[in-house]
C-alpha positions in Angstrom: 4.9 -14.6 -45.6 5.9 -18.3 -46.1 7.4 -21.0 -44.0 8.3 -24.6 -44.0 5.5 -27.0 -42.9 7.3 -27.4 -39.5 7.5 -23.6 -39.1 3.9 -23.2 -39.9 2.9 -25.9 -37.5 5.0 -24.4 -34.7 3.5 -20.9 -35.3 -0.1 -22.3 -35.3 0.4 -24.4 -32.2 1.8 -21.4 -30.3 -1.0 -19.1 -31.3 -3.8 -17.8 -29.1 -6.1 -15.2 -30.5 -9.7 -14.0 -30.0 -11.8 -11.1 -30.9 -15.1 -9.5 -29.9 -16.5 -6.7 -27.8 -15.6 -5.9 -24.3 -16.8 -4.0 -21.2 -15.1 -2.6 -18.2 -16.4 -3.4 -14.6 -14.5 -0.7 -12.7 -15.9 -1.8 -9.3 -14.5 -5.3 -9.7 -11.4 -4.1 -11.6 -12.3 -6.6 -14.4 -12.5 -6.4 -18.2 -15.1 -8.8 -19.7 -14.3 -9.9 -23.3 -17.4 -11.2 -25.2 -15.7 -13.6 -27.5 -17.1 -13.7 -31.0 -14.4 -15.8 -32.6 -11.2 -17.5 -31.4 -8.4 -19.8 -32.3 -9.9 -22.0 -29.5 -13.4 -22.9 -31.0 -14.9 -23.7 -27.6 -14.3 -20.0 -26.6 -16.7 -18.6 -29.2 -19.7 -17.2 -27.4 -18.2 -17.0 -23.9 -17.6 -14.0 -21.7 -13.9 -14.1 -20.6 -13.1 -12.2 -17.4 -9.7 -10.8 -16.6 -8.4 -8.4 -14.0 -6.8 -5.2 -15.2 -4.4 -2.7 -13.8 -4.0 0.7 -15.5 -0.9 2.6 -14.3 0.3 5.6 -16.2 0.9 4.5 -19.8 0.7 0.7 -19.0 -2.3 -1.6 -19.1 -1.8 -5.0 -17.5 -4.3 -7.8 -18.0 -4.3 -10.7 -15.6 -6.1 -14.0 -15.9 -8.1 -15.5 -13.2 -5.9 -18.0 -11.2 -5.8 -21.4 -13.0 -4.2 -24.7 -12.0 -1.8 -26.5 -14.4 0.1 -29.5 -13.3 -1.0 -28.9 -9.7 0.5 -25.4 -9.8 -1.6 -22.2 -9.3 -0.7 -19.8 -12.2 -1.8 -16.3 -13.4 -1.2 -15.3 -17.0 -0.2 -11.7 -17.5 -0.2 -9.5 -20.6 1.3 -6.0 -20.5 0.5 -3.2 -23.0 2.4 0.1 -23.0 1.2 3.2 -24.8 3.6 4.4 -27.5 5.1 7.9 -27.0 
């Protein structure tokens, strides 16, 4: 529960977290997160849309395509149900 100043800085700079309510748009295969608070202050109050895929015991969340350094990227987060 403790770290050096360099370890704490590294952990904080690598963190991305948000919370709030969500809704599922089954027709569009989208999950919409209504962000109430975030480690990115400018996200508070936004509706964040992500594609989702539900296959068996796995839920995959995919970001909308974004351009970074002239490259088209899609972020992916995989959740698997515990047995």
